[in-house]
N, C-alpha and C positions, 0 to 999 in steps of 0.2 A: 504494500500500500504506500502510495506517495502522499505527502501532505499538501497543504495549500501552497500557492506560489506567491512570490513577492508582488507580482502584478495584481493578484486577487486581493491581497491585503491593502495594497495602495488604492485600488478602486473603491473598496469599502470605506477607507479612511477619508478619501476625497468626498464621497457621498455623505458621510456622517459629520465630518469635522470642518469641511470647507477650508482646508489649510492654505496658508500663504507660502509655506515651505514644507516639503515632505520628501523623505528619503526612507525607503524600505529595503533593507539588506537581508538576504538569506545567508546566514552564517552557519548553516547546518553542517557543512563540510568540516568545520572546526570542531565538531562535537561527535564525529563518528566514533562508535564504541562507547559513548557515554549514555547515561540514562536518557530515555526519550528519543534517541536516535533511531531512525528506521532503516539505517544501513545504506541509504541511497545518496546521502550527502545533500539532500534537498528537503525543504518543507517542514522542518521541525523546530529550528532555532532562528529567530529573526531579531533584527535591531530596527527600531522605528525612531526616526528623528522627525519631529513634527512641530510646526508653529501654527497656531490658530487663534483667531479672535475669541473663540469660545472659551479659551483658557483664562481670559481676563478676570482677575480677582479670585481665581481658584488656587487652592493649595496644590503642592506637587502631587499629593495623594489623590486629590479630586481630578486633576488633569490625567493622571495615569488611569483612574477609574473610567474616564470617558473613552480612552483608547481601548482598554480591556473590554468594556461593554460593546464597543463597535465591532470587535473581533471575536466575540464570545463563541459564535457558531463554528469558527475555524478550529477551535480546540478539539472538537469531535472529529475533525478531519486530520488530526495529527500534529497541530501546533502544540509544542511542548514548552518552549521557553521564549519569552519576549523581553528584550531589553528596550526600555523606553526613555527617550530624551525629549522633553517638551519645552516650549517657550511660548510666551505670549506674543501676539502680533496684531495689535488693535488697529493699526493704520495701513496695513498692507492688504491689497486685494487678493482673493483666493487664487489658487493655482489653476 
């Protein structure tokens, strides 16, 4: 079984968070042989760097919760680990 793709995660985050900056990296290959790895080097471990006006006034935990909530259904598809970097972008138009 292969997990979700970076493009699928990116599409969902654009839909839900209207980001002004977004980068989704599949880092699964770095975790082959570790817990949660599916052995393919794809679809299990991701890094998300996102800036959104929706983060304005939110704590780091609340920002991360928005990202996790947006990607929740991908966990059943094999998403095992998610490294999240967020920032506020109140005056920047969406991607």
